[in-house]
Structures are given as C-alpha cells and as structure tokens.
C-alpha positions as CSV (number, residue, x, y, z in Angstrom):
1,X,20.3,252.1,-33.8
2,X,20.4,251.5,-30.2
3,X,21.2,247.7,-29.7
4,X,21.0,246.0,-26.1
5,X,22.0,242.6,-25.3
6,X,18.5,241.9,-23.5
7,X,15.3,244.3,-23.1
8,X,15.1,244.4,-19.2
9,X,18.7,245.9,-19.3
10,X,17.6,249.0,-21.1
11,X,15.3,250.5,-18.4
12,X,13.9,249.7,-14.5
13,X,10.2,249.7,-15.4
14,X,7.7,249.7,-18.5
15,X,7.5,253.6,-18.7
16,X,11.2,253.6,-18.6
17,X,11.8,251.8,-21.3
18,X,9.2,253.3,-23.4
19,X,10.6,257.1,-22.9
20,X,13.7,255.8,-23.7
21,X,12.4,254.4,-27.0
22,X,10.9,257.6,-27.4
23,X,13.9,259.5,-26.8
24,X,15.9,257.3,-29.5
25,X,12.6,257.7,-31.9
26,X,12.8,261.2,-31.7
27,X,16.7,260.9,-32.7
28,X,15.5,259.2,-35.7
29,X,17.0,256.2,-34.8
30,X,15.8,252.7,-34.1
31,X,15.8,250.0,-31.5
32,X,17.3,246.6,-31.2
33,X,17.3,243.8,-28.6
34,X,19.3,240.8,-29.5
35,X,18.2,238.4,-27.4
36,X,14.8,239.0,-27.7
37,X,15.1,240.0,-31.8
38,X,12.8,243.0,-31.2
39,X,13.4,245.4,-33.9
40,X,11.4,248.9,-33.7
41,X,11.9,249.9,-37.3
42,X,8.9,248.6,-38.4
43,X,5.2,249.3,-36.3
44,X,5.2,245.0,-35.6
45,X,8.4,245.6,-33.5
46,X,7.1,248.9,-31.8
47,X,3.7,246.8,-30.9
48,X,5.8,243.6,-29.5
49,X,8.2,246.2,-27.8
50,X,5.6,247.5,-25.4
51,X,4.0,243.8,-24.7
52,X,7.4,242.9,-24.3
53,X,8.4,245.7,-21.9
54,X,5.8,244.9,-20.0
55,X,6.7,241.1,-19.2
56,X,9.9,242.7,-18.2
57,X,8.6,244.4,-15.6
58,X,6.1,241.9,-14.5
59,X,9.1,239.3,-14.2
60,X,11.2,241.8,-11.9
61,X,8.1,242.6,-10.0
62,X,7.6,239.1,-9.2
63,X,11.4,238.5,-8.1
64,X,11.5,241.3,-6.3
65,X,7.9,239.6,-4.2
66,X,9.5,236.2,-4.1
67,X,12.7,237.5,-2.7
68,X,10.9,239.5,-0.1
69,X,8.4,236.6,0.8
70,X,11.8,234.6,1.2
71,X,13.4,237.1,3.4
72,X,10.3,237.7,5.3
73,X,10.2,234.0,6.4
74,X,13.8,233.5,7.4
75,X,13.4,236.6,9.5
76,X,10.2,234.9,11.3
77,X,12.3,232.0,11.6
78,X,14.8,234.4,13.7
79,X,17.2,234.1,10.5
80,X,19.0,237.3,9.1
81,X,21.4,236.7,6.2
82,X,24.4,235.1,5.1
83,X,25.9,231.9,6.4
84,X,26.6,230.3,9.2
85,X,29.3,232.2,11.7
86,X,33.0,231.7,11.0
87,X,33.8,232.7,14.5
88,X,32.1,232.6,18.3
89,X,31.2,235.8,20.4
90,X,34.7,234.7,22.3
91,X,36.6,234.6,19.1
92,X,35.7,237.3,17.7
93,X,36.3,239.4,21.5
94,X,39.7,238.3,21.3
95,X,39.9,239.2,17.5
96,X,39.2,242.9,18.6
97,X,41.1,243.0,21.5
98,X,44.2,242.2,19.1
99,X,43.2,244.5,16.5
100,X,43.3,247.4,19.1
101,X,46.6,246.6,19.9
102,X,47.8,246.7,16.6
103,X,47.6,243.3,15.4
104,X,47.0,243.2,11.6
105,X,43.6,241.8,10.2
106,X,45.6,239.0,8.2
107,X,47.8,237.9,11.3
108,X,44.5,237.8,13.2
109,X,42.9,236.1,10.6
110,X,45.8,233.2,10.5
111,X,45.3,233.0,14.6
112,X,41.6,232.3,14.2
113,X,41.7,230.0,11.4
114,X,39.7,232.3,9.2
115,X,40.5,234.4,5.9
C-alpha cells in the first residue's frame, strides 16, 4: 500500500499521478491518501482518485496563474521582488570596498548595522 499525506504531493499533474497509480497497481499494491481519504482498493476509490487528481492539478495551475499575475503587476509598477533594501548604494559600495580589503562579512555587517 502506497500511502501519502495529500494527493497533490504524489505528482506534478493529473497524468503523472495516474501514471504513478498505474505503476502501483501493476505491483499489485493499493494507494491511500490520508487527507482526502482516498483508497484505491475498490472501483469507487479509483474513480474518485481520477477526479481528485484533476482538481489538484486545477488548484496548482490556478495558484501558478495568480502568482504570475501578481508578479507581472508588481513589475509593471517597477517592483521586482524582495523587501526594501537595507543599505543604500553608498553603503553597498563601502561594503564592497571593505570586502576587497579583506574585512570579514560579519564585521562589515556590524559596521553597516545589518546581519
């Protein structure tokens, strides 16, 4: 019996999940998902697995689309990830200068008040 916590942890997309399940079946084993309560030892469990795998892929694809949309909107507003900078250009230049002179990263961080 192959047991997973959640169906979306089993594969990247519906086809991959179904291929894994087919491989499990060929080994004469069953599949169980603890979160969704799926068990493929019977025909109803196999049918539900197919439907749930499709919905898991839909959820992943929707999340990817939303993330891309948010990143595109941020880029359109000249924001490119990460939080605000901790040091300005002058402090960054000073850090590079100190690093070039052999000052340790830890000491540079202490001087600039950053970790």
